[in-house]
N, C-alpha and C positions, 0 to 999 in steps of 0.2 A: 504494500500500500504506500503510495507516494505521500510524503509529509506535506502539509499545507502551511504556509507561513504568511503572515500579513506584512506587506511592504511597509518599511519604516519611512514613511513619507511626510511625517509631521515634524517640522523643525521646532526650535524653542519658541519662536514668536507665535507660531500657529497653536502650540500647546498652551501658551500663556493666554492667547485670545479666547480659547475655549473656557478657561477659568474665569476670566473677567466677564465674558459674555453671559455666563450662567449667574453672575451676581449683580452686575450693573443692570438693574431691572426695576421692577415696580416699587421696591422698598423705598428708594431715595426720592421717587416721584410722588408717592402716595402717603408715606408715613411721617414726614416732617411735621405736618399739622398736629397729629396726635402726640408726637414726642414733645413738641414745643409747648403745647397746652398743658402738659403734665410736669415737664422738667425745666421749662424755660431755656436759657442758654446752655444749661447742662445737657440739653438734648444731644449736642455734639459729642459729649463724653460718652453717652450711651452707645453711639455708633462705634466709638473707639473701643469700649469695653467688649462689645459684641465681636469686633474684629480680633481682639486679643484672645478671647475664648476660642474663636474659630482657628486662630493660628496654632494653638497647641494641638488641636485635632488635625490640622493640616500637616504638621510635622509627623504625627503618627501615621496618617494616611500615606505620606510620601514613602516611609519605610515599607509599609505593607504593600504599596503599589509596585515598588521595585522588586519585592520578593515574590509577589503573587499577581502577575498581570493578567487578571481574568475579568470577564464581563460580570457585572453585578455590583462592583465597587464595594461600599461598606457592607452590604448584605453578605457578599461572598466572604469577606475577611472575618466577620463575626461568626458566620456559620461554620467556617473552617476551623476557627480557633476555639470558640465556646460551645459549638455543637448545635444541633438542629432546633432545640428548644429556644435558645437565644437567637438562632437564625430566623425562626418563625417570627419572634418578636421584632427583630430588626427589619425583616422583609415587609411585614405588615405596617410597621411604623413608618418606614421609608415610603412605601406605596401610598398609604393614606395621608402621610405628611405632604407628599407631592400633590395629592388631590386637593387637600385643604389650601395649599399654596397656590395651586392653579385657580381655585375658586376666588382666592384673594386677588390674584392678578387680574382676573376677569372683572371683578367688582371695581378695581381701580381703573381698568379699561373703560368700564361703563361711566365712571366719574368724569374721565377726560372727554369722552364722546359727548356726555351730557353738557359740558361747557359750551359745546357748539349748538346743540339742539334745544337745550333749556327745558326739558320735560319736568313735570311734577310727578308726585307719587302715582302709581298705576294700580287700579283696582281690578283684580281678577276674581270675580265672585266675592266670597267672604274674605278673601285674602288681599291685603294691600302691600304692594312691593314698591321699594324705592326705584326711581327711574334707572339708577346705576345698575341695580340688580337685573332689571328687564333687558337693558342694553347688554350687560355682561352675559346674560343667558344666550342671546343671539350670537354674541362673540364666541362663547364657549362652543355652541353648536357648529360654528364655522371652523374653529380650529380642531375640534374632534373629527369633523368631516375631512379636513385636510390630512390628518394623520390616518384616518380610516381608509381613504381612497389612495393614499400613498403619494400625494404631491410632494416633490423633492425640494428641499431647501439646500442649496449648494453651500459649500464652505465659504466661497467668495461672498455670498450674500450675508452670511452670518458675520464675517469679518467687517463688511461694510456697515452693518447695523451697529456693531460694537464701536467702530471708529467714529461713526456719526454721533452716537450717544456721548462718547468721551469728548468730542468736539463741542457739542451743545453745552455740556456741563462745564467744560473748560472756558468757553466764551462767556457763559453766565458768571463764572467765578472771576474772570478778569474784569468784566464790567462792574461786578459787585465790589471788587477791591478798590476801584477808583471812587466808589461812593460809600466806602465803609466808614463807620463811626463807632469807635470802641465803646463810647458811652452807651450805645444800644445794647451792649452785652452786660450792662450793669443794672441791677445786681446779678452776678453770675448764678447765684443760687437763691432764687426767690423763696419766700417762706413755704416750707413743705416740699420744695423741689428735691432736696437731697434724698429724702425718703423715697422719691419716685424714680431715682436713677436706675436701680436694678429692675424694678417692674417694667420700666420703659425699655430697658435693654432686652428683656424677654420678648417684648412686643416687636422691636425692630430687628431681632435676630433673624427673622425671615428674610432679611436682605442679604444674608450670608449663605444661603442654601445653594448647594450645587458644586462647590469647589472640588468635592470628592469625585465628581464625575470625570475629572481629568484622568484619574487612575483607571477608568474603564477602557481608555484607549492607549494604555501604557505600551501595549505590543506594537503600536503604530508610530511611537515617538522615537525619533533618532536619538541614540545615546541616552536611553531612559534613565540610567543611573545618575546622570547629571541634569538632564533637561526636565524630567518629571518633577523632582523636588523643587526645581526653580520655578516651574509653571504653577504648581500647587501653592507653594509658600508665597511666591511672588505675586500671584493673583490676589491672595488675601491681603497682603500688605498694600498693594496698589489700590485696591478697592477701599480699604479702610481709610487710607490717606485721602482719596477722592471724596468719600462720604463726609469725613470730618471737616475737610477744608471747605467743601461746598456748603455745608450747613452753617459753619462759622461765618462765612462771608454772607450767606443769606440773612442771618440774624443781625449781622453788623450793618447791613446795607438797607434793610427795610424794617419797619416797626414790627415787633414781635406779635402784636395783636393781629396783623395782617396774615401771619403764618398760622397762628394757633387755631385749631379746630377747623382747618380748611383742607380738604382732601386734595385740592388742586392748587395749593398755596404757591407752588413754584411758578405757575402760569401768571398768577396775579402779581407776584414779585417781579417777574420778568417784564410785565407790562409797565409797572411803575419805574423800574430802573432804566429800561431801554427808552421809555417815553421822555426822558430828559434829553435825548439826542434827536437831531433832525437830519434828514438827507433830502436835498432838493426841496426843502420847505415842508417835508412831511415828517410827522413824528414816527419814531421807530418803535413805539410802544407795542403796536399790533404785530410788528415783525418779531420782537422778542417773545411776546406771548405765543405767537404761532410756533416759534422754534421749540419752546418748552412744551407746548401742546403736542407737537410732532414727537418730541423726545419721550413724553409720557405714553403716548400711544404705542410707539415702537417698543419701549421698555416693557410695558405690560403685556403686549401681544407676544413678543419674542420669549418672555419669561414663561408665559402660559404654554406656548408651543413646545418649548424645551422641556417643561415639566411633564407634559403628556407623553412626549417622546421618551423621556427617561423612565417613566413608569412602566412602559412596555418592556424595557430592558430588565427592570427589576422582576417583573412577572416572568420573563424568560428564565432568569437565573433561579427563581423559586420553583418554576416548573421543572427545570433541569434536575433540581435536587429533590423533587417530589414533595416539597412543602405544600404546593398547590397542585391541582391536577395539570399534567402536561397538555391536556386538551385545550386549556386556556390559551396556549401558544400556537394553536393551529393557524396556518398561514392561508389567507384568502386566495383561492385558486386564480382569481383574476388580478387583484390589486397587489398581491404579494406582501400583505401586511398582517400582523397578528391582530386580526379584526375583533376577536372576542375580548382580548385584553383591553384594547383601546375602547371598545364599546362599554365594558364594565367600568373602566376608569372614568370615561365620560359621564356615565350615569351618576357616579359618586360626586364628580365635580358639580354637576347640575344640582344635585340634592344639597350639597354643602352651600352652594351659592344662594339657593333659595331660602335656606334655613338660618344662615348666619350673617352677622354684620362684619364690617371691615376688621375691627380689632379682634373679634372672636376667631375669624378665619386666620388672621396673621399669627395669633398666639397658639392656635391649635397646630398650625404648620411648624411653628418654632419648637414647641414642646416635644413633638414627635421626633423631630430631627435632633434635638438635644439628647433624647434617649438613645438614638442611633449613634451619635458622636461619643457619648459616654461609654457605650459598649464597644465602640471601635477602639478607644484608648485602652480598655481592658484587654481587648483582643491582642493588641501589640504586646502588652505585658505577658500574656500567656504564651505567645509565640517566642518571645525572648527567653522566658524561663524554661519552657518545655524543650526548646531547640529541636523541633521535629525535623525529620530528614527532608532535605531539599529547601529548607528555609535559609536563604543566603541573599539578603538584601544588599543592593549596591549603595543604598543610602541608609545610614543609621541615625536614629534620633539622638541629638546631643543631650547631655545631662540626664541620661536614663538612670533611674526610673522617675526622676522628678517631673520631667515634661509630661509623660502620659498620666501620671498620678494627678497633676494639676489639671490636665485636660479632662480627666474623669470627674474629679470633684467639682470643677467649675461648671461643667455641662449639667450635671445632675443638680447642683445647688441652684442654678439659675431657674430651674423649674419651680422652685419653692416660691418665687416671686410672681408667678402667673396667677391669674384669677382662679379661685377654688373650683369654679364650674368647669373650666378648661382642664384643670388637673384631674378632676373627677372623670371627665370624659376621656382623657388620655389614659388614666388608670384602667378604665373599662376596656379600652381598646387593647391595652397590654394584656389584661386578663383574657380577653377574647383570643388574642394571638397564642397565648400559652395553652388555653384549652383546645384551640384548633390543632396545635401540635399533638397534645396528649390524646385527644379523641379521634383525630383524623390522620394527620400526617405521620404520626409515629409508626403506623402500620406500613408505611411506604418508604420512608427515607432509609438510606443505606449507610451513612457515615455518622459516627458518633461524635467526632470533633477531637481536636488535639487535647483540650482540657480533660475530657472524660478518659481518654487513653492515658494521660499523664497521671491522673488520680488512681485509676485502676491498676496501673503498673506499680504503684507504690501503696497498694492496699494494706500491706503489713505495717507500714510506717505511719500512715495518716489516720486520723480519728475515724471511728466507725461511721459517724454521722456524715462525714465527707464522702466516704465510699458508698454509703447507702444512697446519698443524694445523687451521686453520679450514676449509680446503677438504676435508680428508680426512673430516670428520664432517658435511659438508653433507647435507641430505636428498637421497636418491637419486632419488625419484620424486615430485616436487612437482607432478605433473600435467604435461601436455604444455606445454612452454615455448618460445615463439617470440621470439627476440631480434631487435631492430631497431636497428642502429647509425644514429644520425641526426646530420647535420651541416648540411644545407641545408634551410631552411624551404620552398623552392620544391618540393622533391621529397618532403617529409615526408608529405603526405597520401596519396600513392599507395603509398609503402612501408608505411605504417601500415595502409592498407586491405587490402593483400595479406597482411600478417602477421596482421591481425585475422581475416580470412576463414579462414586456415589454423588459427589458434588456436580459432576458433569451431567449426570442424568436428571438433576434437579435444577439446572441452571444456577448453581450455587457457588459458594466460595469456600476454599480450603483455608482453615486457620491453623497454621503450624505453630506450636507452642513448645518452648524448651523451659522446663521448670528446673532451674539451677539450685541445687541443695546447698544451703549455707548452714554450718554448724551453729547450734544454739548459742555458743559462746561468742559468736561474731555477729555484730549488728549488720543489718541488711545494707545500711548506708556505707559501712566500712567495706563490705564485700563489693559493692558497686565501685567504690573508689579504687580498689586494688584490681579491678578488672576481672572479677570472678566469673563473669558471664561472657568474656571475650570468645572463648572456644565455642560457645553456643551459636554465635553468629555464622560460623562456617557451616555448622550442621544445618541451620535454617536456610542458608543460601542454597545449599545443595538440595534441600527439600523443595524449596521454591522452584528451582530449575526443573526438578522431576515432575512437580505438579503441573507446571506450565506446559509440558508436552501434551497434556490432555486438553489444553485450551481453556482452563478454568482460572478465575481470579484467585490470588493467593495473598494472605496476610501472614506476617511473621511476628511473633512476640516472645520476648525473654522475660520470665518471671523469677525473681530471686525470692526464695522462701525457705523458712526453717522446716517446712514440711515438703513431702514429695507427692506420695500417692494421694493424700487428702487434698492437696492443692489442685489436683485434676478437676475435682468436682466444683471447687470455687471458680476455677478458670472457665469451666463450661458455662457457668452462670454469667460470669463477667463478660465473656466475649459473645454471649448470645447464641451458643451452639444449639443446633437442632439435633445433631448427632455427634458423638465422640467415638473415634476409632483409636484404640490403644492396644499396644502389645502386651503379651503376658508370657512370662517365663520365670525361671528361678530369680527371685528378688527383683522382678520387673517393677519399675517405678517405686522401689523401696517397699514392696509388698511381699514379704516372705509367705510361703505356703499357698493357700488356695485362692484363686482369683475371685471366685464367686463369693466366698465368705468375706473377703475384703470389701467387695462392692457393697454387699448387703449391710455390713456392720458400719462402714464408714459413710455410706450414702443411703440413709433410710428413705430419703426422697430423691430419686434420681432427677437431676435438672434437665436431662434430655435423654434421647435414646442412646444406648451404649452398645458398641461392638468391641469385644475383647478378642484379639487375634493371636492364636498360638501358631507361630510361623514355622512351617516346615517346607517353605518355598511357596511363592505366590503363583499359583496356577489355577485359574478359575474355569478351566475348560470343561470339567465334569463336577457338578455340584450336587451334593446329597442334602436334602432337607427333610429330616424326620419331624413329624408333627403328631401331637395328640389333641390339637385344637385349641391350645391355650393362647392367651394374648401375646406372649413373647414369640410364639411361632408365627403370628401375624407379621411381626417384624422380620423374622427369618424369611418369610415369603417375599416381603417387599425387597429385601436385600438381594435375594436370588433373582428377582425380576430385573433389578437394576444391573446386576452383573451380567445377566444374560443379554440385556439390551446393549451393554457396553462392549462385551467381549464375545458374544455369540455362544455363550455357555450351554452345555447340555444339562438340563435340570432333572433330577430324579426325586420323587416324593416317596417317603417311607412312612407307613403307619403299621404299628404292631397291635394286633387284637386277636383274641381267641376265636371270635366269630368272624370268619373271613368275609362272608357275604355282607355283614353289617359294616365291616371294616372297609370293604371296597366302595360301598355306597357313601360312607362318610368321606373317604379320601377323594372320590370323584366330585362330591359337592364342595368339599373344602378347596380343591384345586380350582374349580370354576369360580368360587367366591373370591379367590385371591389372585386372579389373573394368570393362573398356571394350568389352564385346562389342557394345553398341548404338551405339558411335561409328562415324562414317563412316570408311571406309578408302580409302587411295589407294596403289597400287603403281606405281612408275615405274622406268624404266631410264635409263641414261646417266650423265652427270656429277652426282654427288651434290649439290654446292653449287648448281648451276644448278636442279636439281629442287626443292630446299628453297626457294630464292629464288622460284621460280614459284608454289609452293603457298602461300608466306607472303603473296603479293600479295592473297590472298583472306581472310587471317586478321587478327585484331586483336591477337593475342599469340602468340608463338612460344615454346614450352617445350621445351628441349632439354638433353640430358645433356652434361656436360663431357667433353672428350676426355681420354684417359689416356695420351697420348704423353709420353715423358720430356722433360726439359729440352733435351738436345742435339738430339733429333729435332725438336722444335718450332723450334729456332733454324735448323736446316737446311731443313726442309720447310714451315715455317709451321704455322698452326693453322687447321683447317677451321672450327671454331666461330666464331672471331673474324672470319674472312672473312664469314661469314653475318651476324654482328652488324652489320657495316658495310654490307652490301648490302641487307638487307631494310628495309622502311619501318615495320613494326609494332614494338611493344615486344617485347623478348626477355627470357626468364627462363632463365638458365643454372643447371642443377641439378647438384649434386655431392654424392654421399653421403659420410657419415662413413666414414673408412677409415684404416688404418695402412699406411704405405709405407716401405720401406727405402731406403737411399741408392742402391743399384744401380737399383731400379725408378724412382726419381725422375729419375736421370740418363739412363737408356737406354730406359725405357718398355717393358721386357720383362715377360712374364707374361700371364696370362689377361685381366686387366682391360684392358691395352693392346689385346690382340687383339680383345676384345669390342666395342670402340668404334671400330675403324678403319672408316671409311665406304667403303672400296673393297671391302667384303665381298661378292664376287660370289656366295658360297655362304651363304645364310642359315643353313644347318645349322651352319656354323662359328660364326656368331654365337650361335646357340642353345647350342652346346656351351660356348662361352666364358662365356656368361652363367651356365650351370649351375656352372661351376668357379670363378667369380670370387668373391673375398671380398666380402661385403656385410653390411649391417645391416638386418635385417627391420624394425627399429623405425621405419625411415623410411616404410614403406608403411602409413601410418595410415589404414585404411579407416574 
């Protein structure tokens, strides 16, 4: 398959323009009136504080962007580092935050258009809407349609818009400087203004949304290690300076009363300032007002369009990770656009536009993005501390960990200054995103995240609460997962072949695990520092290469533990195994003596299906499956089907019963029920162990369900299965299904499961009945 790469055709100026273009927008054209009304001349400081908070996140985003240049931006980084629960929160917050911001931009667009048409409130039945809302509604429909039908906006047009906006703001600033009066800035802090600085900062923070979007095109930027951080950080710095200087000049050049509580204040200010000059006898007031009016229209329109476009990229990334259904990203057969995503986002924009005012829309967009930025800074800390494979950023945040910690704290702290109603609304959206993951997406997502892996790999060192928390939010259905505990290089290939074959038949993943035993006298951290697990990596790399020959995905993990055999069961839970394939022999996995007793005593509730392999060579060409109808022989049948499908094995079914006619009827029905109707059948009478041993003489592999006798019964009467293990010459695969067993059942072997697997079953009907009533897990029968 030919690799595809994106041409690196974005130079430093183009990348910088993307950042500036996403921020020089509606905020500076719409929000000065609100900011000045509440904070007076300190309104300029609120834009500076917002820029500083954004700068800390810009530094973190720059490092993550050079290390992981993937579409999805902040969502991708958080999902990769913190896992799908926080990925869901980030994705939804980013998506809905953009929808709120787009509604805000369209409201501002309506305000600017209404300066031309001068409409009053519009009544729609019992509902009365502001003229700006109605105009914004039509504007929203226009831009949603533009994105839906795929009209293209070229990079040259975007650059022209950005340069035009900067030119308009620059011209206004120059004219304002000539008319500035510092006395207009006094008092700098009117009564009550100081207390409003942080609340107003939270409102105007919507002006800084979008700089993280530069990281989404990191793969297309020339020399991204240098140019991406310059673009991200430079755009925030430039925009902050432009905002602060523009607002200071505005307040110094015109009366504050003209600006306060005026959503199109910059138009009126331009009319006043430019009106002092004449050209050919005509006042330039109308020209100045027109320039700022055009600027406001361009800013609000381009911001809304960019937000709608960005939302579809977030939807794509979330669909790719199965946080939302991938169907949301279906491409229109004619227009080539993700029309479902755009339509859904458009519907949300219209709903928010009709339901909220300017300040509510601005603060809702701000608070949701502040949540995203706080989590993004935490994601950087996790990636630095966990040091996952492949994390090699070209740019590193200076003064680590101070910068991301300040970025985290400042982002979350600013939320506290937002109106309680908006905080409550945002908290509800976060709760919805968490529940969405736990109740819907958890069944579909496939990756747990760096943080969960880091915690689970240190489960012996960290508090139980941390490990439990990481385990409780693990993906529930990461695809079928077959775990293989490996310790002996001599048997690695056969175990991996068996596991890979089963995984391949279930479109699953092989999870190869080496449990490195550490003496009780040595701490696990000390063992890690002295490289006690280094040899394990060679074994796992060899296992990975062997498994990949089957075309399956492979994960590898090293677990340092003071336990060995017991740790297998914890690892199966930790890594979400559906089946565990492990070897058994003298002292295998630190378990002397009998494999079955070790399993039953150490794992009274098996976390998944288990296959215990006694290796006398891996040859699945002729498989013998004895059955008495118990639930563990259901798993034996499933394994035989998978091996037959993978290797073309000949399968023979064996049932031992005194009544041959009844036995043949039972075995025929059992074979049909378990997808083995075309397998060879063999019904024998007499001693069960002897008949199995005789039939196994013609087999290359014996697949047999574990007995369910209790501990005391096995001590007194011995174990049938283990006798067979010793007597036959072929490899043996002992199958035991996932189950929960109480103490009484463990000790005395009572109940249906025990009855079902007693091999003295002279009456096959009894075995049938027992099988029907036995607790089992249908998940094991993976056809």
